[in-house]
C-alpha positions as CSV (number, residue, x, y, z in Angstrom):
1,M,-42.4,129.5,146.6
2,P,-42.3,132.7,148.7
3,S,-44.1,135.6,147.0
4,S,-41.0,137.7,147.4
5,L,-39.3,135.6,144.7
6,L,-42.0,135.9,142.1
7,R,-42.9,138.4,139.4
8,F,-41.0,141.5,140.5
9,G,-41.0,144.5,138.2
10,V,-38.1,146.9,137.7
11,L,-36.7,148.3,140.9
12,P,-37.1,152.1,141.6
13,L,-34.0,153.8,140.4
14,A,-34.0,155.8,143.6
15,L,-32.9,152.5,145.1
16,A,-30.8,152.1,142.0
17,L,-28.5,149.4,143.2
18,A,-26.2,152.2,143.5
19,S,-23.2,153.5,141.7
20,C,-19.8,152.7,143.2
21,G,-17.9,156.0,143.5
22,D,-20.3,157.6,141.1
23,D,-20.2,161.3,140.4
24,P,-23.6,162.7,139.5
25,K,-21.9,165.4,137.4
26,G,-20.1,162.8,135.3
27,D,-16.6,164.0,136.3
28,D,-14.0,161.7,134.8
29,T,-11.8,162.1,137.9
30,A,-14.5,160.6,140.2
31,G,-13.2,158.0,142.6
32,D,-9.5,159.2,142.3
33,D,-9.4,159.7,146.1
34,R,-10.4,156.1,146.9
35,L,-7.8,153.7,148.3
36,P,-7.4,150.0,147.6
37,G,-9.2,148.0,150.2
38,E,-7.6,145.2,152.2
39,D,-8.2,141.6,151.2
40,A,-11.3,140.4,153.0
41,T,-13.7,137.5,153.2
42,V,-17.4,138.1,154.1
43,V,-19.1,134.9,155.3
44,V,-22.8,135.0,154.3
45,F,-23.9,131.4,155.2
46,D,-22.0,128.9,157.3
47,G,-23.8,125.5,157.4
48,E,-27.2,127.1,157.1
49,H,-29.8,124.4,157.2
50,V,-32.3,124.9,154.4
51,Y,-35.3,122.6,154.6
52,F,-39.1,122.2,154.7
53,G,-40.9,120.6,157.6
54,D,-42.0,121.8,161.0
55,Q,-40.7,125.2,159.7
56,D,-40.6,126.5,156.1
57,R,-36.9,127.2,155.9
58,R,-36.6,127.0,152.1
59,S,-35.8,130.7,152.1
60,V,-33.3,132.1,154.6
61,D,-32.2,135.8,155.0
62,V,-29.2,137.0,156.9
63,E,-27.7,140.5,157.5
64,V,-24.1,141.0,156.4
65,E,-21.7,144.0,156.2
66,F,-19.7,144.3,153.0
67,P,-16.7,146.7,152.5
68,A,-17.5,150.4,152.2
69,E,-17.8,152.0,148.8
70,D,-14.8,154.3,149.4
71,V,-12.3,151.5,148.9
72,T,-11.6,149.5,145.7
73,F,-11.1,145.9,144.9
74,E,-9.7,144.3,141.8
75,Q,-11.6,141.0,142.1
76,I,-14.6,139.6,144.0
77,T,-15.3,135.9,144.0
78,G,-18.2,134.0,145.6
79,R,-17.5,130.6,147.0
80,F,-20.5,128.3,147.5
81,A,-21.0,124.7,148.8
82,L,-24.0,122.5,149.6
83,R,-23.4,119.7,152.2
84,C,-25.6,117.0,153.5
85,P,-27.2,117.4,157.0
86,D,-27.9,114.5,159.4
87,G,-30.4,112.4,157.6
88,G,-28.8,112.9,154.2
89,C,-29.2,115.4,151.3
90,D,-32.5,115.9,149.5
91,W,-32.9,113.1,147.0
92,W,-34.0,115.5,144.2
93,D,-32.6,118.2,141.9
94,R,-34.1,121.4,143.2
95,Y,-34.1,124.9,141.8
96,A,-32.2,127.5,143.9
97,T,-31.1,131.1,143.9
98,F,-28.7,133.4,145.8
99,G,-29.0,137.2,146.0
100,L,-29.8,140.2,148.1
101,V,-33.0,141.7,149.4
102,L,-33.9,145.4,149.3
103,D,-36.4,146.8,151.8
104,P,-36.9,143.4,153.5
105,G,-40.2,142.8,155.3
106,T,-42.0,145.8,153.6
107,E,-44.5,146.1,150.8
108,A,-41.6,147.4,148.7
109,E,-39.4,144.3,149.3
110,R,-37.4,143.3,146.2
111,Y,-35.1,140.3,145.6
112,V,-32.1,140.8,143.3
113,E,-30.6,137.6,141.9
114,L,-26.8,137.4,141.9
115,D,-26.3,133.7,141.3
116,R,-28.4,130.6,140.5
117,F,-27.8,126.9,140.9
118,I,-29.6,123.5,140.9
119,T,-29.0,121.0,143.7
120,A,-27.6,117.5,142.9
121,Y,-29.4,114.2,143.5
122,R,-28.5,113.1,147.1
123,V,-25.0,114.5,147.2
124,G,-23.3,117.9,147.8
125,F,-21.1,120.0,145.5
126,S,-19.2,123.3,145.4
127,W,-18.6,126.0,142.9
128,Q,-17.3,129.6,142.5
129,A,-18.8,132.6,140.8
130,D,-17.0,135.8,139.6
131,L,-18.9,138.6,141.3
132,T,-16.6,141.4,140.4
133,D,-19.1,143.2,138.2
134,L,-21.6,143.3,141.2
135,R,-19.4,145.5,143.4
136,P,-22.0,148.3,143.3
137,V,-24.4,146.2,145.3
138,L,-21.8,144.4,147.4
139,T,-21.2,147.3,149.7
140,G,-22.2,148.3,153.2
141,A,-25.0,146.6,155.1
142,Q,-27.1,144.2,153.0
143,T,-29.7,141.5,153.5
144,M,-28.7,138.3,151.7
145,R,-31.0,135.4,150.8
146,V,-30.7,131.8,149.7
147,F,-33.7,129.9,148.4
148,I,-33.9,126.2,147.6
149,D,-37.2,124.8,146.4
150,T,-36.9,121.7,148.6
151,W,-39.9,119.9,150.1
152,V,-38.0,117.7,152.6
153,G,-36.6,118.2,156.0
154,P,-35.5,116.4,159.3
155,G,-37.1,113.0,159.5
156,H,-38.2,112.9,155.9
157,E,-37.6,109.6,154.1
158,N,-36.1,111.5,151.1
159,G,-33.5,113.4,153.0
160,S,-33.2,116.3,155.4
161,G,-32.6,119.2,153.1
162,W,-29.3,121.0,152.6
163,L,-26.5,122.7,154.5
164,V,-25.5,125.9,152.7
165,D,-22.1,127.6,152.8
166,A,-21.5,130.9,151.0
167,A,-18.5,133.3,151.4
168,I,-17.4,136.3,149.3
169,D,-13.7,137.0,148.8
170,F,-12.6,140.6,148.1
171,V,-9.1,141.1,146.7
172,G,-7.8,144.6,147.4
173,G,-6.3,146.7,144.6
174,P,-7.2,149.2,141.9
175,P,-10.7,148.6,140.4
176,P,-10.9,146.6,137.1
177,S,-11.0,148.6,133.9
178,P,-13.6,149.3,132.8
179,E,-15.0,149.6,136.4
180,P,-18.6,148.6,137.2
181,I,-20.4,151.6,138.6
182,A,-24.1,150.6,138.6
183,N,-26.2,147.4,138.7
184,L,-29.5,148.4,137.3
185,P,-32.4,145.8,137.5
186,V,-34.6,145.4,134.5
187,W,-36.7,142.4,135.4
188,G,-36.6,141.2,138.9
189,H,-36.4,137.4,139.6
190,Q,-39.7,136.0,138.3
191,S,-41.3,132.9,136.9
192,W,-43.6,132.8,133.8
193,N,-45.6,130.1,132.1
194,A,-44.8,129.3,128.5
195,G,-47.0,128.2,125.6
196,L,-50.3,129.8,126.7
197,E,-52.3,131.5,124.0
198,D,-54.5,133.4,126.5
199,N,-51.5,134.6,128.6
200,P,-48.6,135.4,126.2
201,V,-45.1,136.0,127.4
202,E,-45.2,139.8,126.7
203,V,-48.0,140.0,129.2
204,Q,-46.0,138.2,131.9
205,V,-42.6,139.7,131.1
206,V,-43.5,143.3,130.6
207,P,-41.1,145.7,128.6
208,Q,-39.2,148.0,130.9
209,Q,-37.5,151.4,130.7
210,V,-34.2,151.9,132.5
211,E,-32.3,155.2,133.1
212,L,-28.6,154.9,132.5
213,P,-25.8,156.9,134.3
214,A,-24.3,159.8,132.4
215,D,-20.6,158.8,132.8
216,L,-20.6,155.3,131.4
217,S,-18.3,153.8,128.8
218,Q,-19.7,150.3,128.5
219,V,-23.0,148.4,129.3
220,T,-23.6,144.7,129.6
221,F,-27.0,143.0,129.8
222,R,-26.9,140.0,132.2
223,S,-29.7,137.5,132.4
224,F,-30.3,134.2,134.1
225,I,-32.8,131.8,132.3
226,S,-33.7,128.2,133.1
227,G,-36.6,126.1,131.8
228,H,-38.6,123.7,134.1
229,G,-41.5,121.3,133.9
230,W,-41.3,118.2,131.7
231,N,-44.1,115.7,132.3
232,N,-45.8,116.4,129.0
233,G,-45.6,115.2,125.4
234,Q,-43.1,118.0,124.4
235,N,-40.8,117.5,127.4
236,C,-40.9,121.2,127.9
237,A,-39.6,123.4,129.3
238,E,-36.8,121.3,131.1
239,F,-35.9,119.0,128.2
240,C,-36.6,121.1,125.2
241,A,-34.3,123.7,123.6
242,K,-35.8,127.1,122.8
243,E,-34.5,130.4,121.4
244,H,-34.8,133.3,123.7
245,F,-34.6,136.9,122.5
246,Y,-34.0,140.3,124.2
247,T,-34.5,143.7,122.5
248,V,-32.3,146.5,123.9
249,G,-32.7,150.0,122.4
250,G,-34.5,148.6,119.4
251,V,-31.9,145.9,118.5
252,E,-32.8,142.2,119.1
253,F,-30.3,139.5,120.0
254,G,-31.0,135.9,121.0
255,R,-29.6,132.5,121.7
256,E,-30.7,129.0,122.4
257,V,-30.9,128.3,126.1
258,W,-29.6,124.7,126.4
259,R,-26.9,122.9,128.4
260,E,-25.2,119.8,126.8
261,D,-22.4,119.2,129.3
262,C,-24.4,117.8,132.2
263,A,-22.6,114.4,132.0
264,E,-19.4,116.3,133.0
265,T,-20.8,117.7,136.2
266,V,-18.5,117.1,139.2
267,T,-20.1,116.6,142.6
268,D,-19.0,115.2,146.0
269,G,-20.1,111.8,145.0
270,T,-22.0,110.0,142.2
271,Q,-25.4,111.4,141.7
272,Q,-28.6,109.3,141.3
273,G,-31.3,110.0,138.7
274,T,-31.1,111.6,135.3
275,W,-28.3,114.1,136.0
276,T,-26.4,113.4,132.7
277,Y,-29.3,114.5,130.5
278,S,-29.1,117.8,128.6
279,R,-31.4,120.5,129.9
280,A,-32.8,124.0,129.3
281,G,-29.9,126.1,130.7
282,W,-29.0,124.0,133.7
283,C,-27.6,120.7,135.1
284,P,-28.3,119.0,138.4
285,G,-25.4,119.8,140.8
286,A,-24.2,122.9,139.0
287,Q,-24.3,126.6,138.8
288,V,-26.6,128.2,136.2
289,F,-24.3,130.4,134.2
290,P,-25.4,134.0,133.4
291,W,-26.0,135.1,129.8
292,D,-23.9,138.3,129.3
293,T,-24.2,140.5,126.2
294,D,-22.4,143.8,125.4
295,V,-25.2,146.3,124.5
296,T,-23.1,149.4,124.6
297,A,-23.9,150.3,121.0
298,Q,-27.6,149.9,121.7
299,V,-27.8,152.4,124.6
300,Q,-27.0,156.1,125.2
301,A,-25.4,157.4,128.4
302,G,-27.7,159.5,130.5
303,S,-30.8,158.4,128.7
304,S,-33.7,156.0,129.2
305,T,-33.4,152.6,127.3
306,E,-36.3,150.2,126.6
307,L,-35.8,146.5,127.0
308,S,-38.2,143.7,126.0
309,Y,-38.2,139.9,125.9
310,R,-39.7,137.2,123.8
311,L,-39.6,133.4,123.4
312,E,-39.6,131.6,120.1
313,D,-43.2,130.7,119.0
314,F,-44.3,127.8,121.2
315,D,-47.7,126.3,121.9
316,W,-48.1,124.0,124.8
317,W,-50.4,121.0,124.1
318,G,-52.0,121.4,127.5
319,D,-51.0,117.9,128.7
320,G,-49.0,117.0,131.8
321,D,-46.9,119.7,133.6
322,Q,-47.2,123.3,132.6
323,P,-43.9,124.5,131.0
324,Y,-42.4,127.5,132.8
325,Y,-39.2,129.5,133.1
326,Y,-37.3,131.4,135.8
327,M,-35.7,134.6,134.5
328,S,-34.0,137.7,135.8
329,G,-32.2,140.5,134.1
330,M,-30.0,143.6,134.9
331,L,-27.9,146.1,133.1
332,I,-24.3,146.5,134.3
333,A,-22.9,150.0,133.6
334,Y,-19.1,150.5,133.5
335,R,-16.9,153.6,133.5
C-alpha cells in the first residue's frame, strides 16, 4: 500500500480543512452575503482504470475544481460506480478508499478519507454517499484520490482490475441548518495491528488534541473502521465482532463494529465467493458506512479537545494472518 495512505497523524490546523464562510471573530452574521450556487456536477473519475501490473495504478490522483466557498448548497451527493474493464473485474474483494490529498508530492502530504468501500467478487456495483457535511473541503482546487488494494491487471488470469466512476452533485440553495463550517481531522487514514502485547493500540493510534472554532453550535465525530485478516483460529479481524471505543473530552462512547446485512448486498450481477458472510464493518460490493456520533456536549467552542481510541481487550494467538484494522476520524463542526 502506498505510504501516503498509512499512519498519518492529525493534520496541521493551519491547513485546517478550512471553514466554509467562517468568520474568525465569531460573528453570527457571517456568510449572510453569500448567494445560493447553481446546481453543478463535478466529475472526479470517468472510467479510471485502477490496476496492478506493468504499472502500479492501485492509487490514482486527479486535479478537480469544486465550487467556490462564497456560494452555498443545500445538498451534496457523491455518485460512485465500479465497472469491469476488458479482461474482467478483479476476482477478489478488495479494500478501497476515496478522498482528497493535501500537499501532494511533498513531505507534508496528507490523505483525508471521505468515503470507503470494498469491491465485489468479479462484478461491478454502484452506490451513493451523502457528502453535504464535507462542504468545507469540497471547495476550490483539490487533488482527489482513489485507492483499491488490487493485485491484478491487464492480462492477469484473475481479472484486469477495475474501472472507477466518481461524480459529486451540488444542489444549489441555502445551506443546511446547522451548517458544516469545518472538517477537522483527528486521525488520518491509517492501519494498525490488533492483539499485540508488545505494540498496544494506544501506541499505534495516538491520542490527539484538536482546536475547535469559536462560533460552533454542534459537533459530530465521524469515523470509518473496518477489520481485516482472518486466516487464524480466531477469524480476526474480518470475521470477529469487537467493541471499539472513542473518548472525546473525557467521555467514552463505543459500539460493536459488525455488519450483518451482507446477504442483502446488490451488485451488477451475482458475486462469487463468501460475499453473504457477516464481517467487521463491511461487506463485499458495498460502501463502508461512517460511524457518526454527536459530541457537542463533550467539547467547548474555541477550545482544544482531546480524543483517544481503544479496542476491547483482545490477544491474538499469533497464528495465521495478523488481525488489523483501517481507521480514520474527523470532527465536523457546525454553525
